[in-house]
C-alpha positions as CSV (number, residue, x, y, z in Angstrom):
1,X,90.9,51.9,105.4
2,X,89.1,49.3,106.4
3,X,88.7,50.7,109.7
4,X,86.7,53.9,108.1
5,X,84.4,51.3,106.6
6,X,83.9,49.5,109.4
7,X,82.9,52.8,111.1
8,X,80.9,53.8,108.3
9,X,78.3,50.7,107.9
10,X,76.0,52.2,105.2
11,X,79.1,52.6,103.1
12,X,80.3,49.0,103.2
13,X,77.1,47.9,102.3
14,X,77.0,50.3,99.2
15,X,80.6,48.7,98.5
16,X,79.3,45.3,99.0
17,X,75.8,45.7,96.9
18,X,77.8,47.2,94.2
19,X,80.5,44.7,93.4
20,X,77.5,41.9,93.7
21,X,76.0,43.7,90.7
22,X,78.9,43.8,88.7
23,X,79.6,40.2,89.5
24,X,76.3,39.5,87.9
25,X,76.6,42.0,84.9
26,X,80.0,40.2,84.2
27,X,78.5,36.5,84.3
28,X,75.5,37.7,82.2
29,X,76.9,39.8,79.8
30,X,80.3,38.5,79.0
31,X,82.4,41.1,77.0
32,X,83.0,40.4,73.6
33,X,84.6,42.1,70.4
34,X,82.6,44.2,68.7
35,X,80.5,42.7,65.8
36,X,81.7,38.8,66.6
37,X,80.4,36.3,68.6
38,X,82.5,33.8,70.9
39,X,80.0,30.8,71.8
40,X,80.7,28.6,74.7
41,X,82.1,24.8,73.6
42,X,79.0,22.8,73.0
43,X,78.3,19.5,72.0
44,X,81.0,17.6,69.7
45,X,79.1,17.6,66.3
46,X,80.6,18.4,62.6
47,X,79.2,21.4,61.4
48,X,79.9,20.8,57.8
49,X,78.9,24.0,56.4
50,X,77.9,24.4,52.7
51,X,77.1,27.3,50.8
52,X,75.3,27.9,47.4
53,X,75.1,31.3,45.5
54,X,71.8,32.8,45.3
55,X,70.5,33.4,41.6
56,X,67.4,34.2,39.3
57,X,65.7,30.8,38.9
58,X,62.2,29.6,37.2
59,X,60.6,29.4,40.5
60,X,57.5,26.7,40.6
61,X,55.0,27.9,43.6
62,X,53.4,24.5,44.8
63,X,50.5,23.1,47.2
64,X,52.0,20.2,49.6
65,X,49.6,17.4,50.5
66,X,49.8,13.9,52.1
67,X,48.6,10.8,50.2
68,X,48.3,7.1,49.2
69,X,49.2,4.7,46.4
70,X,46.1,3.1,45.6
71,X,45.3,-0.1,42.9
72,X,43.6,1.6,39.6
73,X,40.0,0.5,38.8
74,X,40.1,-2.1,36.4
75,X,43.6,-3.9,38.0
76,X,42.3,-6.0,40.5
77,X,40.7,-9.4,40.2
78,X,39.5,-12.2,42.3
79,X,39.6,-15.7,41.6
80,X,36.7,-18.2,42.4
81,X,34.8,-21.5,42.2
82,X,31.6,-21.5,41.0
83,X,30.5,-25.1,42.2
84,X,31.3,-26.0,45.9
85,X,34.5,-28.3,46.5
86,X,37.6,-28.7,48.3
87,X,41.0,-27.3,47.7
88,X,43.2,-30.0,45.8
89,X,46.0,-27.9,44.4
90,X,47.4,-24.2,44.9
91,X,50.1,-23.2,42.6
92,X,50.8,-19.8,43.6
93,X,51.8,-17.7,46.6
94,X,51.7,-13.7,47.9
95,X,54.1,-11.7,45.8
96,X,54.4,-14.4,43.0
97,X,54.1,-13.1,39.4
98,X,51.3,-14.7,37.4
99,X,50.2,-14.8,33.8
100,X,46.8,-14.1,32.3
101,X,45.2,-17.7,31.8
102,X,47.9,-19.4,34.3
103,X,46.7,-21.8,36.4
104,X,46.3,-20.8,39.9
105,X,44.4,-24.0,41.9
106,X,42.5,-26.8,41.4
107,X,39.3,-27.5,43.4
108,X,37.6,-31.0,43.7
109,X,33.7,-30.8,43.4
110,X,31.2,-32.8,45.4
111,X,29.7,-34.3,42.8
112,X,30.0,-38.1,42.7
113,X,32.5,-39.9,40.7
114,X,36.0,-41.8,41.2
115,X,37.5,-39.7,41.3
116,X,35.2,-36.6,41.7
117,X,35.4,-34.1,39.1
118,X,38.3,-31.2,39.1
119,X,37.6,-28.0,38.3
120,X,41.0,-25.9,37.1
121,X,41.1,-22.1,38.3
122,X,43.3,-19.4,36.1
123,X,44.5,-16.3,36.6
124,X,42.0,-13.5,34.7
125,X,44.9,-10.8,34.0
126,X,48.4,-10.8,34.3
127,X,50.0,-9.2,37.8
128,X,51.1,-9.8,41.2
129,X,49.1,-12.5,43.7
130,X,48.5,-10.1,46.9
131,X,46.4,-12.7,48.8
132,X,45.9,-16.4,48.9
133,X,42.8,-17.4,51.1
134,X,43.3,-21.0,50.2
135,X,45.0,-24.6,51.7
136,X,45.2,-28.0,50.9
137,X,41.9,-29.8,51.9
138,X,40.1,-26.7,52.7
139,X,36.7,-26.8,51.6
140,X,35.2,-23.9,49.1
141,X,32.0,-22.6,48.1
142,X,30.9,-20.1,45.4
143,X,31.0,-17.1,47.4
144,X,34.5,-17.4,48.8
145,X,37.6,-15.2,47.5
146,X,40.0,-17.8,46.9
147,X,43.0,-15.6,45.3
148,X,43.3,-11.8,44.3
149,X,45.7,-10.4,41.7
150,X,46.8,-7.0,41.6
151,X,47.8,-5.4,37.9
152,X,50.5,-3.1,38.9
153,X,52.3,-1.9,35.5
154,X,49.7,1.3,36.3
155,X,48.6,2.6,39.8
156,X,47.1,5.7,41.1
157,X,48.6,8.2,43.4
158,X,45.5,10.1,45.5
159,X,46.5,13.1,47.5
160,X,44.4,14.6,50.2
161,X,44.5,18.3,49.4
162,X,43.0,20.7,51.9
163,X,39.7,22.2,51.1
164,X,41.0,25.9,51.4
165,X,43.4,24.9,48.5
166,X,41.5,22.6,46.0
167,X,40.5,25.7,44.6
168,X,43.6,26.1,43.2
169,X,43.6,23.1,41.4
170,X,43.2,22.3,37.7
171,X,42.8,19.3,35.4
172,X,46.5,19.0,33.7
173,X,49.0,20.4,36.7
174,X,52.0,18.7,37.3
175,X,53.0,17.0,40.5
176,X,55.9,15.9,42.0
177,X,55.4,12.7,43.7
178,X,58.0,11.1,46.6
179,X,57.0,7.7,47.9
180,X,58.7,7.2,51.2
181,X,59.5,3.5,50.7
182,X,61.1,4.6,47.3
183,X,63.6,6.6,48.6
184,X,65.8,9.3,46.1
185,X,63.1,9.0,43.9
186,X,60.6,11.4,42.4
187,X,57.9,10.6,40.1
188,X,56.1,13.1,38.0
189,X,52.5,13.1,36.8
190,X,49.7,15.3,35.8
191,X,46.2,15.9,38.0
192,X,43.7,13.1,36.1
193,X,40.6,13.9,38.1
194,X,39.3,15.4,40.9
195,X,37.5,13.9,43.8
196,X,33.2,14.1,43.1
197,X,32.8,14.6,46.6
198,X,34.9,16.1,49.5
199,X,36.1,14.2,53.2
200,X,33.8,15.7,55.4
201,X,36.0,14.3,58.8
202,X,39.0,15.4,57.6
203,X,38.3,18.3,55.6
204,X,39.9,17.5,52.1
205,X,39.6,16.8,48.5
206,X,40.9,13.9,46.4
207,X,43.1,14.5,43.7
208,X,44.4,11.7,41.5
209,X,47.7,11.6,39.4
210,X,48.2,8.4,36.9
211,X,51.8,6.8,37.5
212,X,53.5,4.4,35.4
213,X,54.8,1.6,37.1
214,X,56.7,-0.6,34.6
215,X,59.4,-2.0,37.7
216,X,56.6,-2.5,40.5
217,X,58.1,-0.4,42.8
218,X,55.1,1.4,44.0
219,X,52.4,-0.9,46.2
220,X,48.9,-0.4,47.3
221,X,48.9,1.8,50.2
222,X,52.4,3.1,50.4
223,X,52.4,7.1,51.6
224,X,53.5,9.5,49.4
225,X,54.1,13.2,49.5
226,X,52.7,16.1,47.0
227,X,54.0,19.2,45.5
228,X,51.5,20.1,42.8
229,X,52.7,23.2,40.8
230,X,50.0,25.9,40.6
231,X,52.1,28.5,39.0
232,X,55.5,29.2,37.4
233,X,57.6,32.5,37.4
234,X,60.7,33.5,35.8
235,X,63.8,35.5,37.5
236,X,62.5,34.6,41.1
237,X,65.2,35.1,43.5
238,X,65.1,31.9,45.4
239,X,67.1,29.9,48.1
240,X,66.8,26.2,49.5
241,X,64.5,26.0,52.5
242,X,67.0,24.6,54.6
243,X,68.7,27.7,54.5
244,X,66.3,29.7,56.0
245,X,66.1,30.0,59.6
246,X,64.0,32.0,62.7
247,X,60.5,32.0,63.3
248,X,57.5,33.5,61.5
249,X,58.3,36.9,62.7
250,X,62.2,36.8,62.3
251,X,63.3,35.1,59.2
252,X,67.3,35.2,58.6
253,X,70.2,33.4,56.8
254,X,73.7,33.2,56.9
255,X,75.5,34.7,54.2
256,X,79.2,34.5,53.9
257,X,81.3,37.5,54.8
258,X,82.7,39.6,52.1
259,X,86.2,40.6,54.1
260,X,86.8,38.4,56.9
261,X,87.4,34.7,56.0
262,X,85.8,32.0,56.9
263,X,83.1,34.1,58.5
264,X,79.4,34.4,58.2
265,X,76.7,37.3,58.8
266,X,73.1,36.9,59.9
267,X,70.9,38.8,57.7
268,X,67.4,39.0,58.1
269,X,65.1,38.2,54.8
270,X,62.0,38.9,53.5
271,X,60.3,35.7,51.6
272,X,57.3,35.3,49.1
273,X,56.0,31.7,47.9
274,X,57.3,28.6,48.9
275,X,58.2,25.3,46.6
276,X,59.2,21.8,47.4
277,X,62.5,22.9,48.1
278,X,63.0,26.4,47.4
279,X,61.6,29.5,49.0
280,X,61.4,32.9,47.1
281,X,63.3,35.9,48.6
282,X,61.8,39.6,48.3
283,X,64.4,41.1,50.2
284,X,67.0,41.3,52.0
285,X,69.6,39.5,49.5
286,X,71.5,40.2,46.2
287,X,72.5,37.9,43.4
288,X,75.7,36.5,44.0
289,X,75.5,36.5,47.6
290,X,76.6,33.0,49.0
291,X,74.1,31.4,51.3
292,X,74.9,28.7,53.6
293,X,72.7,25.6,53.5
294,X,74.2,22.8,55.3
295,X,75.0,24.0,58.8
296,X,72.8,26.9,59.0
297,X,70.7,25.2,61.7
298,X,74.0,24.8,63.8
299,X,75.4,28.1,63.3
300,X,71.9,29.7,64.8
301,X,73.2,28.4,68.1
302,X,76.7,28.9,67.9
303,X,76.3,32.9,68.6
304,X,75.1,36.2,67.2
305,X,76.3,39.0,64.9
306,X,79.2,37.3,62.6
307,X,80.2,34.0,63.2
308,X,83.8,32.8,61.9
309,X,83.8,28.9,60.8
310,X,86.6,28.3,63.1
311,X,84.9,30.0,66.3
312,X,81.6,27.7,65.1
313,X,83.6,24.4,65.0
314,X,85.7,25.1,68.2
315,X,82.5,25.9,70.3
316,X,81.2,22.4,68.7
317,X,84.2,20.5,68.8
318,X,85.5,22.2,72.3
319,X,88.9,22.0,71.2
320,X,90.9,24.6,68.2
321,X,90.9,24.3,64.4
322,X,92.7,26.1,61.8
323,X,91.1,29.7,60.1
324,X,89.7,27.5,57.5
325,X,87.7,25.1,60.1
326,X,90.3,21.9,59.4
327,X,91.8,19.8,62.2
328,X,94.7,21.2,63.5
329,X,97.8,18.5,62.2
330,X,99.6,19.0,65.7
331,X,98.2,19.2,69.3
332,X,99.9,22.4,69.8
333,X,98.2,25.8,69.2
334,X,98.6,27.5,66.3
335,X,101.7,29.7,65.9
336,X,100.9,33.5,66.5
337,X,103.0,36.4,64.8
338,X,105.2,38.0,67.7
339,X,103.2,40.8,67.9
340,X,100.1,39.4,68.1
341,X,99.7,39.0,72.1
342,X,100.8,43.0,72.5
343,X,97.8,43.5,69.6
344,X,95.5,41.4,71.2
345,X,96.2,43.1,74.6
346,X,95.6,46.5,73.1
347,X,92.6,45.7,71.4
348,X,90.8,44.6,74.6
349,X,92.5,47.3,76.5
350,X,90.9,49.8,74.1
351,X,87.5,48.4,73.6
352,X,85.0,50.4,75.5
353,X,81.8,48.8,76.1
354,X,78.7,49.9,78.1
355,X,79.9,47.7,80.9
356,X,83.2,50.0,81.2
357,X,80.7,53.3,81.5
358,X,78.6,51.9,84.2
359,X,81.4,50.6,86.2
360,X,82.9,54.1,86.0
361,X,79.5,56.0,86.7
362,X,78.9,53.5,89.8
363,X,82.5,53.8,91.3
364,X,82.4,57.9,90.8
365,X,79.0,57.8,92.6
366,X,80.4,55.7,95.2
367,X,83.4,58.1,95.9
368,X,80.7,60.9,96.2
369,X,78.8,59.1,98.7
370,X,81.9,58.6,100.8
371,X,82.8,62.0,100.4
372,X,79.4,63.4,101.4
373,X,79.4,60.9,104.8
374,X,82.8,61.9,106.1
375,X,81.9,65.2,105.4
376,X,79.1,65.0,107.6
377,X,80.8,63.2,110.0
378,X,83.7,65.2,110.9
379,X,81.7,67.9,113.0
380,X,80.2,65.5,115.1
381,X,83.7,63.6,115.8
382,X,85.2,66.5,116.8
383,X,82.9,67.8,119.2
384,X,83.0,64.4,120.8
385,X,86.5,64.5,121.5
386,X,86.8,68.2,122.5
387,X,87.8,68.7,126.5
388,X,84.3,70.2,128.5
389,X,83.9,73.7,129.6
390,X,85.8,75.1,132.7
391,X,83.0,76.3,135.4
């Protein structure tokens, strides 16, 4: 056979090219069982799969905005002295609490006397000392701001709402406010008033909410996130925002398979309105579907189609797990029934994919070319070995 291939260089090149082509196909399109994915080992990470059931709920459509905590008007006071002098005593420091009427400083005036007359300065309101701009012996004048006091029992949360959404705002709408510096707490307030002017530079309109702050957790200029409720609807199928995967043109979630244990199906969905935590689903799910929330992002990289929890964890950790995703108690592989190997081989041998069909067609085509090449060369070979004619 090898002598024949060297005698037919065209056929030899065809065989070589076909072999390279098949190797390329196997490398880029590995054979997998129908409907299942077998992801390759990835970085070590714990998927920690969590699911929730899709159900009908009272859905709040919201507007999201960013903003800051501000001091309420009339809740800021400045301590100053009406006569020039120098500081002889300071009784407060930043972040200290003071009551209305408490002494905060003493100023020695410049009027003659032995000793010179002193002026005691008192807090005009109760609150927290925000700044102290004086030190012992410092000269002061009537124009100087000596001590600043803030009453933070009530603060204003001011949201910068984009102009194209400001038309949906109405006085009295409820907002859920999250302050980054106070994690784990949600503050609820109603829209009190809107800004009389827009911010031309940033393209926003101010929306102000009044917040009670008895514990003093909210400080001026802290960043805040606002979810302003603009409408309420009952009987809406919704899912947590963390469960939604894909992009703007291809939204999908992972749902628990009804028949295959510990397996999850990639299910395309159509979405509607959004809230601060949930997304309305208008198609693709039914009530009772178990939706993957925590771990959905990791499953999106584990494979396509139906993904079993065991396969996803095997890919993430680089070693085998039990069918329910738990760690193996022994370093040995899980036991398999006696006929498991035989069934596995029969399943692989019985599977028929497009790659198998392509291989059969290409091999048949190659055999046909070889046959045509052989038939075409036979007359010339016979004539080359025939004896010359006698004269």
